[in-house]
N, C-alpha and C positions, 0 to 999 in steps of 0.2 A: 333898585332902590329905585324907588317912587320917582318920577320926573319932579313933581312939586318941591318934595325933600330935598334932593339935591339941588334943586333951584335957590331954595329960599334959606338953605343952612350949609351949603359948602365952603361958604366964605366964615363962618363963624368959629371962633379960636375953639380949640381940642377940647378944653376944659369946660365950654359952652356949649357944645353940642348937645349933650343929654339932656340938659333942661330945656334947651332949645328944641328938642325932639320931643319932649314930653307936653310943651305948650303946642308945638306944630298938631299931634296927636288926637289932644283934646280939644284944638279947635278944626279938624279936620272930620273928627268922628261925632262931635257934639254941637256944633256951631254952624257948620257950612252945609245947607243943602246941596243936594248932587241931582244934578238932571237926571243922571242912567235910575237913580231911585225917586221917580216922581217928584223931586224937589224936596225929597226929605233927608233927614240925615241918618248915618246909618245906626247909629243908637235908635232909632225908632223903629227899624226892622230889624237888628240883630235879633237872633233866637240863639239861646244855650242849645247844645246836641244834647238829644236825648243817649247817646251812647256814652259811656264813662271810660276816659281811655286809662287802659291797664298797663301800659307801657309795650314795648317789643319783646318777643317770646324769648326764653332764654334759648331754645332751639327750634328747628324747624322738622318736622319729621316729613319723611319722604317715602309712603308706603310704594312698593314694588318698583323702586329705583334702589341704583348703586346712588352710595352718599359720601362725597369727600369734602374735606376741611379747606377754605381756602384760605393760604398763608398770608403773612403779615405784606408780602408784595405782591400779593395778589394771585398768587399761582395753587395749583392744584395738582396732587400727585396722580399719575393714573399710567399703568403697567410700566414703571419706571422711568416716566418722563415727567417734568414740571411745564404746566402749561398755565399761560397766563390767561385770565378773565378780567380780571379787574380790581385793583386796589381797594376801592371802593366796598368789595365784599368779603375784605380782610377779618378773621375769625369767624366769618358766616360759615353753614354748610350748603353745599349745592347739591340737587338730584340729579344724577344723570340715566335716562332711560335710552336703550338701543332701539335703534329704530329700523336695522338692516344694512346690508351693504357696509360694515365697518365705521358706521356712526352712530353717534350718542347726541340725543337732545341734551341739553344743558338747562338748567333751571333753579331759579330763585324762588321757592316756596310755589306758586303757582304760575309764576311768570317765568316766559321763555326766552331764554339770554342768548342762546344761538345753538352750533352746533360743533362738535369735537367729531374730526377725521381721526379715526384712531391709529391709521397705518401712518400717517405724518404727524401725527400727534400736535394738528393745529385747532385752531378754535377759530369759527368764523360767527361774529354776532351776529343776532336779529338785527337785520334794518328797518326801517321805520316803515318801508313800504310794504316790506314780507311780513312784519306784524300788522299793518291792518287789512292785509290777505286773505289772513288765518281766520277759517270759521270760529264764531263766538262760542264759547261755550254754555 
């Protein structure tokens, strides 16, 4: 939550929070100049995106990869094992790409999630440091 919102609205009774937030948002975007915007207001610099939101895809394709559906508790099935990835991916498909030595890279769309060691059926997520050291495509 934005620090200003928390400070200004945290003590408002529950039923008054939405109207108070609506007033705060109007003042923040249309009346208060912002130093970071050259003393302009957000409404003065806002531009609508040229891209139209079409929603999330029904399914993600994984050409040249094995595909597995993540179950409601965040697991995939692979060679008779249940392997936990993330509950946030429940209902989505992930892609598995063999990279040698009994290791599979796990992807969500083009995003590398980590690696699956087939022998131990263990998943190792990509760390932030490892993700930053990967070559950019």
